[in-house]
C-alpha positions as CSV (number, residue, x, y, z in Angstrom):
1,M,0.0,0.0,0.0
2,E,1.4,3.4,-1.0
3,L,0.3,5.1,2.2
4,E,2.1,2.6,4.4
5,S,5.3,2.9,2.4
6,K,5.2,6.7,2.6
7,V,4.8,6.5,6.4
8,T,7.5,3.9,6.7
9,E,9.9,6.0,4.6
10,I,9.3,9.2,6.7
11,L,9.6,7.3,10.0
12,M,12.9,5.7,8.9
13,K,14.3,9.2,8.1
14,H,13.1,10.4,11.4
15,D,14.7,7.5,13.3
16,S,18.0,8.1,11.5
17,D,18.0,11.9,12.4
18,K,17.9,12.7,8.7
19,S,14.4,14.1,8.7
20,L,13.6,17.7,7.8
21,P,10.7,19.7,9.1
22,L,9.0,19.1,5.8
23,D,9.3,15.3,6.4
24,R,7.6,15.7,9.7
25,L,4.9,17.9,8.1
26,S,4.5,15.2,5.4
27,L,4.1,12.5,8.1
28,I,1.4,14.6,9.9
29,K,-0.5,15.1,6.6
30,T,-0.2,11.4,5.8
31,R,-1.5,10.3,9.2
32,S,-4.3,12.9,9.1
33,S,-5.4,11.7,5.7
34,E,-5.4,8.1,7.0
35,F,-7.4,9.2,10.0
36,I,-10.0,11.0,7.8
37,R,-10.2,7.9,5.6
38,K,-10.8,5.6,8.5
39,L,-13.3,8.0,10.1
40,N,-15.3,8.1,6.8
41,Q,-15.3,4.3,6.7
42,I,-16.8,4.3,10.2
43,I,-19.4,6.9,9.3
44,E,-20.4,4.8,6.2
45,K,-20.7,1.7,8.4
46,F,-22.7,3.4,11.1
47,P,-24.7,6.3,9.6
48,D,-27.3,6.2,12.4
49,V,-24.7,6.9,15.0
50,H,-23.2,9.7,13.0
51,Q,-26.6,11.3,12.5
52,W,-27.3,11.0,16.3
53,Y,-24.0,12.6,17.0
54,I,-24.7,15.5,14.7
55,E,-28.1,16.1,16.1
56,N,-26.9,16.0,19.7
57,Y,-23.5,17.7,19.5
58,H,-23.5,19.9,16.4
59,Q,-25.0,22.9,18.2
60,D,-22.3,22.6,20.9
61,L,-19.6,22.7,18.3
62,S,-21.0,25.7,16.5
63,D,-20.6,27.8,19.7
64,T,-16.9,27.3,19.9
C-alpha cells in the first residue's frame, strides 16, 4: 500500500535523524489523511450513530 510505504519512509528518516521539518509535516499530513479515511469508513458503516451525534453535538460545536 502506498500510504504505508510513505509513512515507513518518513519514519525511517526520522529515526535516522535525517528528517527535515518538511518530512515531519508530510508525516502529519499522511497520518491525518489516514485518520480521515478511517473516520469516513466508520461513518459509512454506522450512519445512524453519525446522525445521532450530529443532532446532539453539532450545536455545541458551533458555539466554539
